[in-house]
KOLVEXMAR-831289 format. One line per field, with one value per residue (C-alpha): residue number from 1; x, y, z. Coordinates in nm, 2 decimals, padded with zeros to 4 digits, always signed. Example, Ala and Ser with C-alpha at 12.3 -4.5 7.8 and 13.67 -1.06 7.14 Angstrom:
seq = c(1 | 2) $
u = c(+01.23 | +01.37) $
v = c(-00.45 | -00.11) $
w = c(+00.78 | +00.71) $
This chain:
seq = c(1 | 2 | 3 | 4 | 5 | 6 | 7 | 8 | 9 | 10 | 11 | 12 | 13 | 14 | 15 | 16 | 17 | 18 | 19 | 20 | 21 | 22 | 23 | 24 | 25 | 26 | 27 | 28 | 29 | 30 | 31 | 32 | 33 | 34 | 35 | 36 | 37 | 38 | 39 | 40 | 41 | 42 | 43 | 44 | 45 | 46 | 47 | 48 | 49 | 50 | 51 | 52 | 53 | 54 | 55 | 56 | 57 | 58 | 59 | 60 | 61 | 62 | 63 | 64 | 65 | 66 | 67 | 68 | 69 | 70 | 71 | 72 | 73 | 74 | 75 | 76 | 77 | 78 | 79 | 80 | 81 | 82 | 83 | 84 | 85 | 86 | 87 | 88 | 89 | 90 | 91 | 92 | 93 | 94 | 95 | 96 | 97 | 98 | 99 | 100 | 101 | 102 | 103 | 104 | 105 | 106 | 107 | 108 | 109 | 110 | 111 | 112 | 113 | 114 | 115 | 116 | 117 | 118 | 119 | 120 | 121 | 122 | 123 | 124 | 125 | 126 | 127 | 128 | 129 | 130 | 131 | 132 | 133 | 134 | 135 | 136 | 137 | 138 | 139 | 140 | 141 | 142 | 143 | 144 | 145 | 146 | 147 | 148 | 149 | 150 | 151 | 152 | 153 | 154 | 155 | 156 | 157 | 158 | 159 | 160 | 161 | 162 | 163 | 164 | 165 | 166 | 167 | 168 | 169 | 170 | 171 | 172 | 173 | 174 | 175 | 176 | 177 | 178 | 179 | 180 | 181 | 182 | 183 | 184 | 185 | 186 | 187 | 188 | 189 | 190 | 191 | 192 | 193 | 194 | 195 | 196 | 197 | 198 | 199 | 200 | 201 | 202 | 203 | 204 | 205 | 206 | 207 | 208 | 209 | 210 | 211 | 212 | 213 | 214 | 215 | 216 | 217 | 218 | 219 | 220 | 221 | 222 | 223 | 224 | 225 | 226 | 227 | 228 | 229 | 230 | 231 | 232 | 233 | 234 | 235 | 236 | 237 | 238 | 239 | 240 | 241 | 242 | 243 | 244 | 245 | 246 | 247 | 248 | 249 | 250 | 251 | 252 | 253 | 254 | 255 | 256 | 257 | 258 | 259 | 260 | 261 | 262 | 263 | 264 | 265 | 266 | 267 | 268 | 269 | 270 | 271 | 272 | 273 | 274 | 275 | 276 | 277 | 278 | 279 | 280 | 281 | 282 | 283 | 284 | 285 | 286 | 287 | 288 | 289 | 290 | 291 | 292 | 293 | 294 | 295 | 296 | 297 | 298 | 299 | 300 | 301 | 302 | 303 | 304 | 305 | 306 | 307 | 308 | 309 | 310 | 311 | 312 | 313 | 314 | 315 | 316 | 317 | 318 | 319 | 320 | 321 | 322 | 323 | 324 | 325 | 326 | 327 | 328 | 329 | 330 | 331 | 332 | 333 | 334 | 335 | 336 | 337 | 338 | 339 | 340 | 341 | 342 | 343 | 344 | 345 | 346 | 347 | 348 | 349 | 350 | 351 | 352 | 353 | 354 | 355 | 356 | 357 | 358 | 359 | 360 | 361 | 362 | 363 | 364 | 365 | 366 | 367 | 368 | 369 | 370 | 371 | 372 | 373 | 374 | 375 | 376 | 377 | 378 | 379 | 380 | 381 | 382 | 383 | 384 | 385 | 386 | 387 | 388 | 389 | 390 | 391 | 392 | 393 | 394 | 395 | 396 | 397 | 398 | 399 | 400 | 401 | 402 | 403) $
u = c(+10.83 | +10.74 | +10.93 | +11.03 | +11.03 | +10.74 | +10.86 | +10.69 | +10.81 | +11.05 | +11.23 | +11.08 | +11.01 | +10.63 | +10.62 | +10.69 | +10.50 | +10.33 | +10.13 | +10.01 | +09.63 | +09.50 | +09.15 | +09.04 | +08.90 | +08.65 | +08.94 | +09.31 | +09.55 | +09.44 | +09.53 | +09.70 | +09.48 | +09.71 | +09.95 | +09.89 | +10.14 | +10.25 | +10.31 | +10.40 | +10.23 | +10.21 | +09.90 | +09.80 | +09.67 | +09.58 | +09.77 | +09.60 | +09.82 | +09.73 | +09.91 | +10.25 | +10.46 | +10.76 | +10.87 | +11.25 | +11.48 | +11.40 | +11.17 | +10.82 | +10.77 | +10.41 | +10.25 | +10.25 | +09.87 | +09.80 | +09.45 | +09.53 | +09.20 | +09.28 | +09.29 | +08.97 | +08.98 | +08.70 | +08.54 | +08.68 | +09.03 | +09.30 | +09.62 | +09.92 | +10.11 | +09.83 | +09.60 | +09.75 | +10.10 | +10.09 | +09.78 | +09.77 | +09.75 | +09.73 | +09.96 | +09.75 | +10.03 | +09.93 | +10.25 | +10.07 | +10.02 | +10.23 | +10.21 | +10.25 | +10.57 | +10.59 | +10.46 | +10.54 | +10.34 | +10.42 | +10.27 | +10.08 | +10.03 | +09.71 | +09.91 | +09.74 | +09.97 | +09.88 | +10.01 | +10.26 | +10.44 | +10.42 | +10.70 | +10.58 | +10.71 | +10.61 | +10.55 | +10.88 | +10.94 | +11.18 | +11.08 | +11.39 | +11.28 | +11.54 | +11.41 | +11.21 | +11.01 | +11.14 | +11.06 | +10.91 | +10.79 | +10.44 | +10.21 | +09.86 | +09.72 | +09.93 | +09.76 | +09.42 | +09.36 | +09.30 | +09.12 | +09.14 | +09.37 | +09.44 | +09.40 | +09.67 | +09.92 | +09.87 | +09.94 | +10.26 | +10.37 | +10.28 | +10.51 | +10.80 | +10.74 | +10.74 | +11.04 | +11.28 | +11.05 | +11.10 | +10.81 | +10.68 | +10.69 | +10.52 | +10.25 | +10.18 | +10.17 | +09.92 | +09.70 | +09.69 | +09.54 | +09.17 | +09.08 | +09.04 | +09.39 | +09.55 | +09.43 | +09.55 | +09.88 | +09.91 | +09.83 | +10.10 | +10.38 | +10.61 | +10.55 | +10.85 | +10.76 | +10.40 | +10.48 | +10.69 | +10.42 | +10.14 | +10.34 | +10.33 | +09.96 | +09.66 | +09.44 | +09.16 | +09.37 | +09.57 | +09.24 | +09.13 | +09.43 | +09.45 | +09.08 | +09.18 | +09.45 | +09.38 | +09.48 | +09.80 | +09.95 | +09.82 | +10.01 | +10.33 | +10.31 | +10.22 | +10.52 | +10.75 | +10.60 | +10.74 | +10.54 | +10.39 | +10.26 | +10.13 | +09.96 | +09.78 | +09.65 | +09.54 | +09.35 | +09.13 | +09.04 | +08.76 | +08.85 | +08.78 | +09.01 | +09.28 | +09.31 | +09.30 | +09.61 | +09.79 | +09.76 | +09.94 | +10.22 | +10.56 | +10.51 | +10.74 | +10.61 | +10.24 | +10.33 | +10.48 | +10.17 | +09.93 | +10.12 | +10.11 | +09.73 | +09.68 | +09.78 | +09.57 | +09.66 | +09.74 | +09.99 | +10.37 | +10.27 | +10.04 | +10.32 | +10.63 | +10.81 | +10.94 | +11.25 | +11.52 | +11.89 | +11.97 | +12.33 | +12.48 | +12.69 | +13.02 | +12.96 | +13.21 | +13.17 | +13.27 | +13.01 | +12.73 | +12.83 | +12.81 | +12.45 | +12.34 | +12.51 | +12.26 | +12.07 | +11.74 | +11.78 | +11.60 | +11.80 | +11.58 | +11.65 | +12.01 | +12.06 | +12.06 | +12.15 | +11.98 | +12.17 | +12.02 | +12.07 | +12.00 | +11.79 | +11.85 | +11.51 | +11.19 | +11.10 | +11.46 | +11.63 | +11.64 | +11.70 | +12.05 | +12.06 | +12.12 | +12.42 | +12.38 | +12.53 | +12.71 | +12.88 | +13.01 | +13.19 | +13.40 | +13.53 | +13.77 | +13.62 | +13.73 | +13.55 | +13.27 | +12.93 | +12.90 | +13.13 | +12.91 | +12.58 | +12.33 | +12.16 | +11.98 | +11.73 | +11.43 | +11.23 | +10.85 | +10.59 | +10.37 | +10.05 | +10.22 | +10.00 | +10.10 | +10.09 | +10.36 | +10.57 | +10.53 | +10.67 | +10.96 | +11.06 | +11.05 | +11.22 | +11.53 | +11.54 | +11.50 | +11.50 | +11.40 | +11.25 | +11.27 | +10.96 | +10.97 | +10.73 | +10.68 | +10.99 | +11.19 | +11.25 | +11.27 | +10.96 | +11.01 | +11.09 | +10.89 | +11.06 | +11.03 | +10.86 | +10.57 | +10.53 | +10.52 | +10.26 | +10.04 | +10.11 | +10.02 | +09.64 | +09.50 | +09.50 | +09.86 | +09.98 | +09.72 | +09.64 | +09.74 | +10.04 | +09.96 | +10.16) $
v = c(+10.48 | +10.13 | +09.92 | +10.21 | +10.16 | +10.31 | +10.44 | +10.59 | +10.91 | +10.71 | +10.57 | +10.21 | +10.05 | +09.95 | +09.82 | +09.90 | +10.08 | +09.85 | +10.10 | +10.45 | +10.53 | +10.83 | +10.98 | +11.17 | +11.52 | +11.72 | +11.93 | +11.93 | +11.64 | +11.34 | +11.37 | +11.11 | +10.98 | +10.74 | +10.44 | +10.07 | +09.94 | +09.58 | +09.53 | +09.23 | +08.90 | +09.01 | +09.22 | +09.51 | +09.83 | +10.16 | +10.47 | +10.80 | +11.06 | +11.31 | +11.07 | +11.10 | +11.36 | +11.33 | +11.15 | +11.12 | +10.88 | +10.53 | +10.61 | +10.74 | +10.89 | +10.87 | +11.00 | +10.64 | +10.61 | +10.31 | +10.17 | +09.78 | +09.69 | +09.51 | +09.72 | +09.75 | +09.99 | +10.24 | +10.27 | +10.62 | +10.53 | +10.38 | +10.21 | +10.35 | +10.04 | +09.80 | +10.01 | +10.33 | +10.23 | +10.13 | +10.33 | +10.50 | +10.87 | +11.13 | +11.44 | +11.74 | +11.91 | +11.68 | +11.46 | +11.13 | +10.89 | +10.74 | +10.50 | +10.60 | +10.43 | +10.63 | +10.93 | +11.18 | +11.32 | +11.66 | +11.84 | +12.16 | +12.47 | +12.34 | +12.01 | +11.80 | +11.56 | +11.57 | +11.40 | +11.65 | +11.50 | +11.19 | +10.98 | +10.86 | +10.63 | +10.66 | +10.37 | +10.22 | +10.32 | +10.04 | +09.68 | +09.56 | +09.35 | +09.55 | +09.89 | +10.12 | +10.42 | +10.76 | +10.90 | +11.22 | +11.41 | +11.58 | +11.73 | +11.58 | +11.90 | +11.82 | +11.47 | +11.31 | +10.96 | +10.71 | +10.41 | +10.19 | +09.91 | +10.00 | +09.64 | +09.47 | +09.77 | +09.78 | +09.41 | +09.44 | +09.74 | +09.55 | +09.26 | +09.51 | +09.65 | +09.30 | +09.17 | +09.14 | +08.97 | +08.61 | +08.38 | +08.36 | +08.74 | +08.78 | +08.53 | +08.76 | +09.07 | +08.90 | +08.80 | +09.18 | +09.27 | +09.28 | +08.94 | +09.06 | +09.23 | +08.93 | +08.70 | +08.96 | +08.98 | +08.60 | +08.55 | +08.81 | +08.62 | +08.39 | +08.02 | +07.96 | +08.25 | +08.16 | +07.80 | +07.93 | +08.16 | +07.89 | +07.66 | +07.94 | +08.04 | +07.90 | +07.63 | +07.86 | +08.10 | +07.83 | +07.70 | +08.05 | +08.11 | +07.78 | +07.81 | +08.13 | +07.94 | +07.74 | +07.37 | +07.41 | +07.68 | +07.51 | +07.20 | +07.40 | +07.57 | +07.25 | +07.08 | +07.34 | +07.29 | +07.04 | +06.71 | +06.70 | +07.06 | +07.00 | +06.68 | +06.87 | +07.13 | +06.88 | +06.68 | +06.99 | +07.03 | +06.85 | +06.51 | +06.59 | +06.89 | +06.73 | +06.45 | +06.69 | +06.88 | +06.57 | +06.44 | +06.77 | +06.74 | +06.59 | +06.21 | +06.15 | +06.44 | +06.34 | +05.98 | +06.12 | +06.33 | +06.05 | +05.83 | +06.10 | +06.16 | +05.80 | +05.86 | +06.01 | +06.37 | +06.30 | +06.02 | +06.01 | +05.94 | +06.24 | +06.47 | +06.33 | +06.47 | +06.23 | +06.42 | +06.36 | +06.33 | +05.97 | +05.83 | +05.49 | +05.34 | +05.38 | +05.75 | +05.98 | +06.28 | +06.50 | +06.34 | +06.40 | +06.77 | +06.83 | +06.71 | +06.92 | +07.23 | +07.24 | +07.57 | +07.39 | +07.19 | +07.34 | +07.38 | +07.14 | +06.87 | +06.96 | +06.88 | +06.49 | +06.24 | +05.91 | +05.60 | +05.31 | +05.01 | +05.08 | +05.22 | +05.56 | +05.72 | +05.68 | +05.40 | +05.31 | +04.99 | +04.89 | +05.18 | +05.16 | +05.48 | +05.85 | +06.08 | +06.41 | +06.72 | +06.82 | +06.48 | +06.51 | +06.83 | +06.64 | +06.39 | +06.42 | +06.44 | +06.09 | +05.91 | +05.67 | +05.75 | +05.40 | +05.49 | +05.77 | +05.61 | +05.68 | +05.35 | +05.44 | +05.66 | +05.44 | +05.51 | +05.51 | +05.34 | +05.55 | +05.48 | +05.62 | +05.87 | +06.23 | +06.23 | +05.97 | +06.18 | +06.49 | +06.30 | +06.15 | +06.49 | +06.63 | +06.35 | +06.32 | +06.69 | +06.58 | +06.79 | +06.50 | +06.16 | +05.87 | +05.68 | +05.34 | +05.08 | +04.72 | +04.61 | +04.87 | +05.06 | +05.45 | +05.62 | +05.98 | +06.19 | +06.40 | +06.74 | +06.96 | +07.24 | +07.02 | +06.91 | +07.27 | +07.35 | +07.08 | +07.18 | +07.55 | +07.66 | +07.71 | +08.09 | +08.10 | +08.34 | +08.60 | +08.54 | +08.78 | +08.72 | +08.57 | +08.70) $
w = c(+07.68 | +07.63 | +07.88 | +08.10 | +08.47 | +08.67 | +09.03 | +09.32 | +09.49 | +09.72 | +09.41 | +09.44 | +09.13 | +09.10 | +08.74 | +08.37 | +08.09 | +07.86 | +07.65 | +07.65 | +07.60 | +07.42 | +07.37 | +07.05 | +07.10 | +06.88 | +06.76 | +06.80 | +06.88 | +07.10 | +07.46 | +07.66 | +07.94 | +08.11 | +08.10 | +08.09 | +08.35 | +08.44 | +08.80 | +08.99 | +08.89 | +08.53 | +08.63 | +08.41 | +08.57 | +08.45 | +08.59 | +08.50 | +08.33 | +08.62 | +08.86 | +08.66 | +08.81 | +08.57 | +08.26 | +08.18 | +07.99 | +08.10 | +08.40 | +08.48 | +08.83 | +08.98 | +09.30 | +09.42 | +09.43 | +09.18 | +09.14 | +09.17 | +08.99 | +08.66 | +08.35 | +08.13 | +07.83 | +07.79 | +07.44 | +07.39 | +07.43 | +07.20 | +07.29 | +07.09 | +07.04 | +07.01 | +06.80 | +06.66 | +06.53 | +06.17 | +06.09 | +05.75 | +05.74 | +05.45 | +05.46 | +05.40 | +05.20 | +04.91 | +04.92 | +04.96 | +05.25 | +05.52 | +05.83 | +06.18 | +06.33 | +06.64 | +06.82 | +07.08 | +07.37 | +07.53 | +07.84 | +07.76 | +07.97 | +08.10 | +08.22 | +07.97 | +07.77 | +07.40 | +07.10 | +06.97 | +06.68 | +06.45 | +06.31 | +05.97 | +05.70 | +05.34 | +05.10 | +04.96 | +04.60 | +04.51 | +04.44 | +04.64 | +04.94 | +05.16 | +05.06 | +05.30 | +05.25 | +05.34 | +05.70 | +05.79 | +06.11 | +06.11 | +06.37 | +06.41 | +06.24 | +05.92 | +05.86 | +05.83 | +05.91 | +05.62 | +05.78 | +05.46 | +05.51 | +05.88 | +06.01 | +05.82 | +05.86 | +06.23 | +06.27 | +06.08 | +06.29 | +06.59 | +06.48 | +06.43 | +06.79 | +06.94 | +06.73 | +07.02 | +07.26 | +07.36 | +07.27 | +07.63 | +07.66 | +07.30 | +07.41 | +07.71 | +07.48 | +07.25 | +07.55 | +07.63 | +07.29 | +07.21 | +07.06 | +06.71 | +06.71 | +06.86 | +06.57 | +06.32 | +06.47 | +06.49 | +06.13 | +06.04 | +06.22 | +06.02 | +06.07 | +06.31 | +06.53 | +06.54 | +06.63 | +06.92 | +07.04 | +07.03 | +07.26 | +07.52 | +07.48 | +07.68 | +07.51 | +07.42 | +07.23 | +07.05 | +06.91 | +06.82 | +06.62 | +06.45 | +06.35 | +06.15 | +05.96 | +05.64 | +05.67 | +05.47 | +05.69 | +06.00 | +05.89 | +05.83 | +06.19 | +06.37 | +06.20 | +06.36 | +06.71 | +06.97 | +06.91 | +07.25 | +07.22 | +06.87 | +07.00 | +07.29 | +07.03 | +06.78 | +07.04 | +07.09 | +06.72 | +06.55 | +06.44 | +06.07 | +06.08 | +06.28 | +06.03 | +05.73 | +05.89 | +05.97 | +05.63 | +05.50 | +05.76 | +05.73 | +05.75 | +06.05 | +06.25 | +06.18 | +06.30 | +06.63 | +06.69 | +06.62 | +06.86 | +07.13 | +07.08 | +07.18 | +07.55 | +07.82 | +07.89 | +08.26 | +08.19 | +08.10 | +07.74 | +07.73 | +07.87 | +07.69 | +07.38 | +07.12 | +07.03 | +07.30 | +07.21 | +07.17 | +07.14 | +07.12 | +07.41 | +07.22 | +07.13 | +07.27 | +07.50 | +07.20 | +06.98 | +07.24 | +07.32 | +06.93 | +06.94 | +07.22 | +07.09 | +06.80 | +06.81 | +06.77 | +07.08 | +07.36 | +07.70 | +07.89 | +07.62 | +07.61 | +07.98 | +07.92 | +07.66 | +07.64 | +07.55 | +07.38 | +07.14 | +06.79 | +06.63 | +06.77 | +06.69 | +06.90 | +06.93 | +07.00 | +07.08 | +07.45 | +07.68 | +07.87 | +08.07 | +08.09 | +08.07 | +08.23 | +08.06 | +08.39 | +08.41 | +08.05 | +08.13 | +08.39 | +08.14 | +07.84 | +07.49 | +07.39 | +07.68 | +07.58 | +07.72 | +07.85 | +08.12 | +08.24 | +08.23 | +08.51 | +08.55 | +08.88 | +08.71 | +08.66 | +08.34 | +08.36 | +08.13 | +07.91 | +08.13 | +08.44 | +08.61 | +08.63 | +09.01 | +09.02 | +08.77 | +08.99 | +09.30 | +09.09 | +08.97 | +09.32 | +09.49 | +09.25 | +09.13 | +08.77 | +08.46 | +08.23 | +08.28 | +08.02 | +07.91 | +07.78 | +07.63 | +07.74 | +07.57 | +07.76 | +07.43 | +07.47 | +07.32 | +07.47 | +07.77 | +08.01 | +08.07 | +08.36 | +08.17 | +08.08 | +08.45 | +08.54 | +08.29 | +08.45 | +08.81 | +08.75 | +08.72 | +08.36 | +08.40 | +08.55 | +08.25 | +08.36 | +08.72 | +08.99 | +09.21 | +09.56 | +09.85) $
């Protein structure tokens, strides 16, 4: 059901299912109380199960009456995806324990929706890293809950549930979780995935997560983040801890972050990334295209190649100009970049105020803006995604849509 569209009686889509809430009863299976639905503006609202008229493949039909107040979870309810999946249960037939991987709800004669069946996975019996335990179906009455070790198991199951989400969507999913569960899931993510997610999270949650990591792992994760995002995060840590983490990081990455931390947050230096694509003037279109094809290059950085004198790492030699990706598409592979240079795009200095940068991006429809030092050497680029982050309010990930 997660991800299914929610429709009103007229067939208009009103949102999508994020989770299902269930409540325990004194006896028998838990009953479903409603659904957590994401509507426009990423707002999460609660739809009582009584307002659901039909559930079919890929869609949920409601009465059309939806309370638009933001969702708050009651103390008696549990979210299936966020809190139940991964829980350990003991099979009452004496065959051992298993973990909940999924569950089904079914409407009874009294119109209540109850948990009718559990899909369980037993512990693996092989030491092979590719082995998985056997699966089994069971009713709620055939198991008893084993609360020992639930927390770590639930975090692992949530990660499996979220495995296909893009970093920005995973960040939004984490923000929907209770604080304690969010930290558990974040700690279970691998370093690269966690680095991507941290770049998408608000400052407060970034700090909370880094606070839970030891210095060695924090250094590994920050190494994998974009330097500008890592610098912003490090600037909000206690100085003693940030220095300890920097000492454990790759020397070049740490040097870039230290440099970025020197600049004011609301300047080009505070916004820029130090990892643009840099080429020589005599490089060919084919060589530049090979550089922007690399998987690790983000789309916003792949839109432009910056041409300088040697050396070709920030801080570079003298900045000569920019070559836009679209222009390279119109020239043969052997053409030299010096022929394609855009020399009209004026670079900015590191101390240029953010208000000037906003106007420059708007006036010239830019994707990236070069930043140079007093000797006209390229030291970084400001990209449009960083500009948007500063233009939007701090709570843009969770605020309601304004019409």
